[in-house]
C-alpha positions in Angstrom: -34.3 -11.9 -18.2 -33.2 -13.6 -21.4 -29.8 -15.2 -21.4 -27.9 -14.0 -24.5 -24.3 -15.1 -24.8 -23.4 -13.9 -28.3 -23.9 -10.6 -30.0 -22.6 -8.5 -33.0 -22.3 -4.8 -32.8 -20.8 -1.9 -34.8 -18.7 0.5 -32.9 -17.9 4.0 -34.3 -15.6 6.4 -32.7 -16.3 10.1 -32.8 -14.9 12.3 -35.6 -12.4 15.0 -34.8 -13.5 18.6 -34.9 -12.5 20.9 -37.8 -9.9 23.5 -37.3 -11.0 27.2 -37.3 -10.0 29.9 -39.7 -10.0 33.2 -37.7 -7.9 36.4 -37.4 -7.3 38.6 -34.5 -9.4 41.7 -35.0 -9.0 44.2 -32.2 -9.0 48.0 -32.1 -5.5 49.4 -32.2 -4.0 46.0 -33.1 -3.5 46.2 -36.9 -2.6 42.9 -38.7 -3.3 40.9 -35.6 -2.6 37.6 -37.4 -4.3 34.3 -37.4 -5.8 32.9 -34.2 -8.0 30.0 -35.3 -7.8 27.1 -32.9 -7.6 23.3 -33.5 -10.5 21.0 -33.4 -11.1 18.6 -30.5 -10.5 14.9 -30.6 -13.4 12.5 -31.2 -14.5 10.3 -28.4 -13.3 6.7 -28.1 -15.5 3.7 -27.6 -14.4 1.6 -24.6 -15.7 -1.7 -23.3 -15.7 -2.3 -19.5 -16.3 -5.5 -17.5 -19.1 -5.3 -15.0 -19.4 -8.2 -12.5 -23.1 -7.5 -12.0 -24.0 -8.3 -15.6 -24.6 -11.9 -16.7 -25.9 -11.6 -20.2 -25.4 -9.7 -23.5 -29.1 -8.9 -23.8 -28.6 -5.2 -24.0 -26.8 -5.6 -27.4 -29.9 -7.4 -28.8 -31.4 -3.9 -29.0 -28.4 -1.6 -29.2 -26.4 -2.7 -32.3 -24.6 0.6 -33.1 -22.5 2.4 -30.5 -20.9 5.7 -31.3 -18.5 8.0 -29.5 -19.2 11.8 -29.4 -17.7 14.0 -32.2 -15.1 16.6 -31.3 -16.0 20.3 -31.5 -14.7 22.7 -34.0 -11.8 24.9 -32.9 -12.5 28.4 -31.7 -11.1 31.9 -32.0 -8.2 33.2 -29.9 -6.4 29.9 -30.5 -8.9 28.0 -28.5 -8.9 24.2 -29.1 -12.4 22.8 -29.4 -13.6 20.4 -26.6 -12.9 16.8 -27.3 -15.9 14.4 -27.6 -16.9 12.3 -24.6 -15.7 8.7 -24.7 -18.5 6.1 -24.8 -18.0 3.4 -22.2 -20.1 0.3 -22.6 -20.4 -2.3 -19.9 -20.3 -6.0 -20.6 -20.3 -9.1 -18.3 -17.1 -10.4 -16.9 -15.9 -13.2 -19.2 -16.8 -11.4 -22.5 -14.4 -12.1 -25.4 -14.3 -9.5 -28.1 -13.6 -10.5 -31.7 -13.3 -8.6 -35.0 -16.4 -9.7 -36.8 -14.7 -9.5 -40.2 -11.3 -11.1 -39.5 -12.2 -13.3 -36.5 -9.2 -11.9 -34.6 -9.5 -11.9 -30.9 -9.1 -8.3 -29.7 -9.5 -8.8 -26.0 -10.9 -10.9 -23.2 -12.4 -9.0 -20.2 -12.3 -11.3 -17.2 -11.6 -9.0 -14.3 -14.1 -6.6 -12.8 -13.7 -3.0 -14.1 -11.2 -4.2 -16.7 -11.4 -2.0 -19.8 -10.6 -2.4 -23.5 -10.3 0.5 -26.1 -11.9 -0.9 -29.2 -12.0 2.1 -31.5 -10.1 5.4 -31.2 -11.6 8.8 -31.9 -10.4 10.9 -34.8 -7.8 13.7 -34.4 -9.0 17.3 -34.5 -8.0 19.3 -37.5 -5.5 22.2 -37.2 -6.7 25.8 -37.2 -5.1 28.4 -39.3 -2.9 29.6 -36.5 -0.9 26.4 -37.0 -0.1 27.4 -40.6 1.5 30.7 -39.8 5.0 31.0 -41.3 7.4 33.8 -42.2 6.3 33.6 -45.8 2.6 33.2 -45.1 1.6 35.7 -42.4 -2.2 35.4 -43.0 -3.0 31.7 -43.7 -6.6 31.2 -44.7 -6.7 27.4 -44.5 -7.4 24.9 -41.8 -7.7 21.1 -41.6 -10.9 19.1 -41.3 -11.1 16.7 -38.4 -10.2 13.1 -39.0 -12.9 10.4 -39.0 -13.0 8.1 -36.0 -12.2 4.4 -36.3 -15.0 2.0 -36.8 -15.3 -1.8 -36.9 -17.8 -4.6 -36.4 -17.3 -6.7 -33.3 -18.5 -10.1 -32.2 -19.0 -10.5 -28.5 -19.0 -13.9 -27.0 -19.7 -14.5 -23.3 -18.1 -17.4 -21.4 -19.4 -17.5 -17.9 -16.9 -17.2 -15.1 -17.6 -20.0 -12.8 -15.1 -22.1 -10.8 -17.3 -25.2 -10.8 -19.3 -26.4 -13.8 -22.1 -29.0 -13.2 -22.4 -31.2 -16.2 -24.5 -34.3 -17.1 -27.2 -35.4 -19.5 -30.6 -33.7 -19.4 -32.6 -34.6 -16.3 -29.6 -35.7 -14.3 -30.6 -33.3 -11.5 -28.2 -30.4 -12.2 -30.7 -27.7 -11.5 -31.9 -29.4 -8.3 -28.4 -29.7 -7.0 -27.5 -26.0 -7.7 -30.8 -24.9 -6.0 -29.9 -27.1 -3.0 -26.4 -25.7 -2.7 -27.1 -22.0 -3.4 -29.9 -19.4 -3.5 -30.4 -19.9 -7.2 -33.9 -21.0 -8.1 -33.8 -22.5 -11.6 -36.8 -24.2 -13.1 -37.0 -27.9 -12.0 -39.3 -30.5 -13.6 -39.3 -34.2 -14.3 -38.6 -34.0 -18.0 -35.5 -33.4 -20.1 -34.4 -29.9 -21.3 -36.2 -28.2 -18.4 -33.1 -25.8 -18.2 -32.6 -23.9 -21.4 -29.9 -21.5 -20.2 -27.0 -21.8 -17.8 -27.8 -21.1 -14.2 -25.3 -19.5 -11.9 -25.4 -19.9 -8.1 -23.0 -18.7 -5.4 -22.1 -21.4 -2.9 -20.6 -20.4 0.4 -17.4 -22.1 1.6 -17.1 -22.8 5.4 -14.9 -19.7 5.5 -17.7 -17.6 4.2 -16.2 -16.9 0.8 -18.5 -17.3 -2.2 -17.7 -19.6 -5.1 -19.7 -19.5 -8.4 -21.2 -22.7 -9.6 -22.7 -23.0 -13.2 -25.3 -25.5 -14.2 -24.5 -26.2 -17.9 -27.6 -27.4 -19.7 -28.4 -29.2 -23.0 -25.5 -31.6 -23.2 -26.5 -34.6 -25.3 -24.8 -37.0 -27.7 -23.6 -34.9 -30.6 -23.7 -31.7 -28.7 -20.3 -30.7 -30.1 -21.8 -30.8 -33.6 -24.8 -28.6 -32.7 -27.2 -31.2 -31.7 -29.5 -30.3 -28.8 -28.5 -27.2 -26.8 -24.9 -28.2 -25.9 -23.2 -26.6 -28.9 -24.4 -23.2 -27.6 -23.3 -23.8 -24.0 -20.3 -26.0 -24.0 -18.2 -22.9 -24.3 -19.2 -22.0 -20.7 -17.4 -25.1 -19.4 -14.0 -23.8 -20.7 -13.4 -21.3 -17.9 -14.3 -23.7 -15.0 -11.6 -25.1 -12.8 -13.5 -28.2 -11.7 -16.2 -30.2 -13.4 -18.9 -31.8 -11.2 -20.3 -34.6 -13.3 -23.7 -35.8 -12.3 -25.1 -39.2 -13.4 -28.7 -40.2 -12.9 -28.5 -43.5 -11.1 -32.1 -44.3 -12.1 -31.5 -43.8 -15.8 -31.7 -46.8 -18.2 -27.9 -47.0 -18.6 -26.0 -44.8 -16.2 -22.5 -46.0 -17.4 -23.4 -45.1 -21.0 -24.6 -41.7 -19.8 -21.2 -41.0 -18.2 -19.4 -42.1 -21.3 -21.6 -39.9 -23.6 -20.7 -36.7 -21.7 -17.0 -37.6 -21.6 -17.0 -38.2 -25.4 -18.7 -34.8 -26.0 -16.1 -33.0 -23.9 -13.2 -34.7 -25.8 -14.8 -33.9 -29.1 -15.4 -30.3 -28.3 -12.1 -29.6 -26.7 -9.8 -32.6 -25.7 -8.3 -30.8 -22.7 -11.8 -30.5 -21.1 -11.9 -34.2 -20.6 -8.6 -33.9 -18.7 -9.9 -31.2 -16.3 -10.3 -32.2 -12.7 -13.7 -34.0 -12.4 -15.7 -35.1 -9.4 -18.2 -37.8 -10.4 -21.4 -38.4 -8.5 -24.4 -40.7 -8.8 -27.5 -38.5 -8.2 -31.1 -39.3 -7.2 -30.1 -41.8 -4.6 -33.4 -41.0 -2.8 -35.3 -42.9 -5.6 -33.7 -46.2 -4.7 -33.8 -48.5 -1.7 -30.6 -48.0 0.2 -30.2 -51.8 0.4 -30.6 -52.2 -3.3 -27.6 -54.3 -4.6 -27.8 -52.3 -7.9 -26.3 -49.3 -6.2 -23.1 -51.2 -5.3 -23.0 -52.8 -8.7 -23.3 -49.6 -10.7 -20.9 -47.8 -8.4 -18.2 -50.4 -9.0 -18.8 -50.2 -12.8 -18.6 -46.4 -12.8 -15.5 -46.4 -10.6 -13.8 -48.7 -13.1 -14.9 -46.6 -16.1 -13.9 -43.2 -14.5 -10.9 -44.4 -12.6 -12.1 -42.6 -9.6 -14.3 -43.1 -6.5 -17.9 -42.1 -6.9 -20.0 -39.9 -4.6 -23.6 -41.0 -3.9 -25.9 -38.1 -3.4 -29.4 -36.8 -3.7 -30.1 -33.2 -4.6 -33.7 -33.6 -3.4 -33.0 -35.0 0.1 -29.5 -33.4 0.3 -28.0 -36.8 1.1 -24.3 -37.0 0.7 -23.9 -33.2 -0.1 -21.7 -32.4 2.8 -19.1 -35.0 1.8 -19.4 -34.0 -1.8 -18.8 -30.3 -1.0 -15.8 -31.1 1.2 -14.2 -32.7 -1.9 -15.1 -29.7 -4.1 -13.4 -27.3 -1.6 -10.4 -29.5 -1.3 -9.9 -29.6 -5.1 -10.4 -25.8 -5.5 -8.0 -25.1 -2.7 -5.4 -27.4 -4.2 -2.2 -25.4 -3.9 0.2 -27.8 -2.1 1.6 -30.9 -3.8 1.9 -32.6 -0.4 -1.5 -31.6 0.9 -4.1 -34.2 1.9 -7.8 -33.8 1.4 -10.4 -34.4 4.1 -10.1 -38.1 3.5 -6.3 -38.3 3.8 -5.8 -38.7 0.0 -2.8 -36.8 -1.5 -3.9 -33.9 -3.8 -1.0 -34.2 -6.2 -0.7 -33.3 -9.9 -0.6 -36.9 -11.1 -4.1 -37.5 -9.8 -5.5 -34.1 -10.6 -7.3 -35.3 -13.8 -9.4 -37.9 -11.9 -10.3 -36.8 -8.4 -11.2 -39.6 -6.1 -12.9 -39.5 -2.8 
């Protein structure tokens, strides 16, 4: 399935039904009077969050969405049936903007949360509504009002608690496939992953936590270079960033700095979000190689945090890494200690150490 995270649609509510002009005509009932009923309301258009959807692909093919028109009023003062509302499902995490003004109309983050985007038109009055002492036989009615319509821009920001970031080929897809049942494409060249991948990772308690592999971050991503401009928005809703650095790359320290600079340039507060930093691809080096200790010391100094040493391929160090992730996500006590006896307090929340 294609991953589509932006779409523009036009939503049109149903028109109200016209009022009816009718008179009561029954045997032995002379001058029965008006009995034309009112028209029904037009149907609304409503957006509803569906946790089982992960893309806005449907709106690539369905650009115009319309509510049902109300029905004309009937005889015997019967009001016409209202048009059915049109409920459209979107993924959780969808933000809805007015395409013309840029105004944020709503943000659907909770399952089954709804948002009324356009209201149906009111039904017109039938001639029975115009009966007065001076006008005992009104022959006029009202037409139904037109429903609201507007153009919307939908923007999806994935709902994931942990965002896995790093330069292309840092091993993000390999890690998410090792931790979850997600099976993204993995290859030994950059930009293998062209869309965000979601995976559910189970805590020891059995609860599921959503991880997102954020692809395409390169130098200049915040300006539209590479793929990062399209996918940096998905980092915004994460609670924790898991920053992978390829220890076998030409300059791992520069790689770390590049991603940090992109986060700051895109949205400064992202660089202050809790981060767990890990050197990946440890399986590619000799465990006794002094380069490991040298690079680890350099990155610890640069990041002001301890560094995890892992391998997504061999799963080396993943247990220790995940204990830290769970400790940070469960961080709700200023006096709490993590699995390594380190205080999880607010002063250290921006740079999580092992």
